[in-house]
Structure formats: C-alpha cells, structure tokens
SETI-879301 format. One line per 10 residues: their letters; for each residue x, y, z of N, C-alpha, C, O, CB. Coordinates in nm, 3 decimals. Glycine has a CB too. Example, Ala and Ser with C-alpha at 12.3 -4.5 7.8 and 13.67 -1.06 7.14 Angstrom:
2
AS> 1.319 -0.569 0.780 1.230 -0.450 0.780 1.320 -0.330 0.780 1.424 -0.332 0.846 1.131 -0.447 0.905  1.285 -0.225 0.708 1.367 -0.106 0.714 1.290 0.003 0.787 1.341 0.114 0.804 1.408 -0.060 0.572
***
This chain:
55
MWTRFGVVCL> 0.084 -0.116 0.000 0.000 0.000 0.000 0.090 0.124 0.000 0.179 0.137 0.084 -0.096 -0.001 0.122  0.066 0.214 -0.093 0.142 0.338 -0.100 0.085 0.439 -0.001 -0.037 0.455 0.006 0.142 0.396 -0.243  0.169 0.504 0.073 0.129 0.611 0.164 0.221 0.729 0.140 0.312 0.720 0.059 0.133 0.564 0.314  0.198 0.838 0.210 0.289 0.953 0.195 0.427 0.923 0.254 0.521 1.000 0.233 0.229 1.077 0.263  0.439 0.812 0.326 0.566 0.771 0.384 0.635 0.665 0.300 0.738 0.612 0.342 0.546 0.720 0.524  0.581 0.634 0.183 0.637 0.528 0.100 0.544 0.409 0.099 0.422 0.425 0.094 0.777 0.488 0.148  0.600 0.290 0.103 0.522 0.166 0.098 0.513 0.107 0.237 0.610 0.106 0.313 0.586 0.065 -0.001  0.395 0.057 0.270 0.373 -0.016 0.395 0.328 -0.156 0.356 0.232 -0.172 0.282 0.267 0.056 0.488  0.398 -0.258 0.407 0.363 -0.396 0.370 0.396 -0.492 0.483 0.455 -0.453 0.584 0.437 -0.438 0.242  0.357 -0.616 0.465 0.380 -0.724 0.561 0.326 -0.691 0.700 0.394 -0.714 0.800 0.529 -0.755 0.571
TRIAELPHGD> 0.204 -0.639 0.706 0.142 -0.603 0.833 0.103 -0.727 0.911 0.048 -0.823 0.855 0.019 -0.514 0.810  0.131 -0.726 1.039 0.095 -0.836 1.128 0.029 -0.780 1.253 0.072 -0.678 1.306 0.220 -0.921 1.166  -0.077 -0.846 1.299 -0.147 -0.807 1.421 -0.148 -0.928 1.515 -0.177 -1.040 1.473 -0.293 -0.757 1.392  -0.115 -0.904 1.642 -0.116 -1.012 1.741 -0.183 -0.964 1.869 -0.166 -0.849 1.910 0.028 -1.061 1.770  -0.261 -1.053 1.930 -0.318 -1.022 2.060 -0.227 -1.080 2.167 -0.195 -1.199 2.165 -0.464 -1.078 2.074  -0.184 -0.996 2.259 -0.095 -1.039 2.366 -0.176 -1.105 2.477 -0.298 -1.084 2.484 -0.014 -0.919 2.421  -0.112 -1.185 2.564 -0.185 -1.261 2.665 -0.278 -1.178 2.755 -0.382 -1.227 2.797 -0.088 -1.333 2.751  -0.243 -1.055 2.784 -0.325 -0.972 2.873 -0.424 -0.883 2.796 -0.484 -0.794 2.856 -0.235 -0.885 2.959  -0.441 -0.907 2.664 -0.544 -0.839 2.586 -0.496 -0.725 2.499 -0.572 -0.678 2.414 -0.644 -0.789 2.676  -0.373 -0.677 2.517 -0.321 -0.571 2.432 -0.309 -0.620 2.288 -0.294 -0.740 2.264 -0.184 -0.522 2.484
LLVAWLQGSR> -0.315 -0.527 2.192 -0.291 -0.560 2.051 -0.156 -0.504 2.009 -0.123 -0.390 2.041 -0.404 -0.504 1.961  -0.078 -0.583 1.938 0.053 -0.543 1.888 0.051 -0.553 1.736 0.014 -0.657 1.682 0.167 -0.631 1.949  0.091 -0.445 1.668 0.093 -0.440 1.522 0.235 -0.411 1.477 0.303 -0.325 1.534 -0.006 -0.333 1.467  0.282 -0.481 1.373 0.414 -0.457 1.315 0.402 -0.453 1.164 0.320 -0.524 1.106 0.516 -0.565 1.360  0.485 -0.369 1.098 0.483 -0.360 0.953 0.618 -0.310 0.903 0.697 -0.254 0.979 0.370 -0.267 0.906  0.643 -0.331 0.774 0.761 -0.279 0.707 0.724 -0.149 0.635 0.615 -0.138 0.578 0.820 -0.383 0.606  0.813 -0.053 0.639 0.787 0.075 0.573 0.914 0.118 0.501 1.024 0.105 0.554 0.743 0.184 0.676  0.898 0.168 0.378 1.013 0.213 0.301 0.975 0.253 0.160 0.858 0.279 0.132 1.119 0.107 0.297  1.074 0.256 0.072 1.053 0.305 -0.064 1.016 0.196 -0.164 0.989 0.227 -0.280 1.175 0.376 -0.111  1.015 0.073 -0.124 0.975 -0.041 -0.206 1.083 -0.093 -0.301 1.063 -0.197 -0.363 0.856 -0.005 -0.286
KRWADDMRIM> 1.192 -0.027 -0.313 1.298 -0.076 -0.401 1.375 -0.186 -0.331 1.410 -0.174 -0.214 1.394 0.040 -0.443  1.401 -0.292 -0.403 1.468 -0.407 -0.340 1.607 -0.375 -0.288 1.653 -0.437 -0.192 1.476 -0.521 -0.439  1.673 -0.281 -0.348 1.809 -0.247 -0.306 1.810 -0.126 -0.212 1.917 -0.080 -0.173 1.896 -0.220 -0.427  1.694 -0.075 -0.176 1.685 0.045 -0.092 1.733 0.016 0.049 1.716 -0.094 0.101 1.540 0.098 -0.089  1.794 0.116 0.110 1.842 0.102 0.247 1.753 0.179 0.345 1.795 0.208 0.458 1.986 0.150 0.257  1.632 0.213 0.302 1.544 0.292 0.389 1.429 0.210 0.448 1.337 0.268 0.505 1.488 0.410 0.311  1.433 0.078 0.437 1.327 -0.005 0.494 1.340 -0.006 0.646 1.450 -0.019 0.700 1.334 -0.150 0.436  1.225 0.007 0.714 1.224 0.008 0.860 1.115 -0.087 0.909 1.012 -0.104 0.844 1.202 0.151 0.915  1.139 -0.148 1.024 1.035 -0.224 1.092 0.968 -0.129 1.190 1.033 -0.074 1.279 1.093 -0.352 1.165  0.837 -0.109 1.172 0.762 -0.017 1.256 0.666 -0.098 1.343 0.638 -0.214 1.313 0.685 0.089 1.170
GARLKYRISE> 0.615 -0.037 1.449 0.522 -0.108 1.534 0.439 -0.013 1.619 0.474 0.103 1.637 0.596 -0.204 1.622  0.329 -0.066 1.669 0.241 0.009 1.758 0.172 -0.088 1.852 0.155 -0.206 1.821 0.137 0.093 1.678  0.131 -0.037 1.968 0.065 -0.120 2.068 -0.059 -0.046 2.119 -0.053 0.072 2.152 0.161 -0.154 2.185  -0.171 -0.118 2.126 -0.295 -0.064 2.181 -0.321 -0.138 2.311 -0.342 -0.259 2.312 -0.415 -0.080 2.080  -0.320 -0.063 2.422 -0.340 -0.126 2.552 -0.486 -0.162 2.573 -0.576 -0.086 2.536 -0.292 -0.033 2.664  -0.508 -0.278 2.632 -0.642 -0.328 2.662 -0.701 -0.250 2.778 -0.634 -0.224 2.878 -0.639 -0.479 2.694  -0.828 -0.212 2.763 -0.901 -0.154 2.875 -1.048 -0.183 2.854 -1.095 -0.190 2.740 -0.875 -0.001 2.888  -1.121 -0.200 2.961 -1.264 -0.227 2.953 -1.336 -0.093 2.954 -1.313 -0.010 3.042 -1.312 -0.319 3.071  -1.422 -0.073 2.856 -1.498 0.050 2.845 -1.613 0.050 2.946 -1.677 -0.053 2.968 -1.553 0.068 2.701  -1.637 0.166 3.006 -1.751 0.177 3.097 -1.882 0.159 3.021 -1.980 0.111 3.078 -1.749 0.314 3.170
DYDRQ> -1.886 0.197 2.895 -2.007 0.183 2.814 -2.044 0.036 2.791 -2.161 0.004 2.769 -1.989 0.252 2.678  -1.946 -0.052 2.797 -1.972 -0.195 2.775 -2.068 -0.249 2.880 -2.155 -0.330 2.848 -1.840 -0.274 2.778  -2.054 -0.206 3.005 -2.137 -0.255 3.113 -2.282 -0.208 3.102 -2.370 -0.269 3.163 -2.080 -0.212 3.246  -2.308 -0.102 3.028 -2.442 -0.044 3.018 -2.528 -0.114 2.914 -2.648 -0.084 2.906 -2.431 0.101 2.985  -2.473 -0.204 2.836 -2.551 -0.269 2.730 -2.648 -0.370 2.785 -2.721 -0.433 2.708 -2.459 -0.336 2.632
***
C-alpha cells in the first residue's frame, strides 16, 4: 500500500496474553536495493470501556 511515507507492507497483528494488541509492519521506498526499509510497530493497551457494562 502506498502512503505519503512510501510503501507499507507485511502487516501483522497479534493479541498479547493480557489483551493488548501489537501491530508490526515494514515501511520504506519499495525498491529491493533500498536502504530505507524500517520495521515499525504500535501497541494498543487493553481496557474495559464503561459503556460496555451499560448494554
């Protein structure tokens, strides 16, 4: 997928044992010989919403 940051590919999502979500992806210019490829990541911490109990 092309973005303003170059190409983003090989996205992976994993749920950690305590409920957090971990995402990792490759980002760079897409050229096979490029030296600008980076492994990026983000984490979303698990929390229970107060709205969930009201349903």
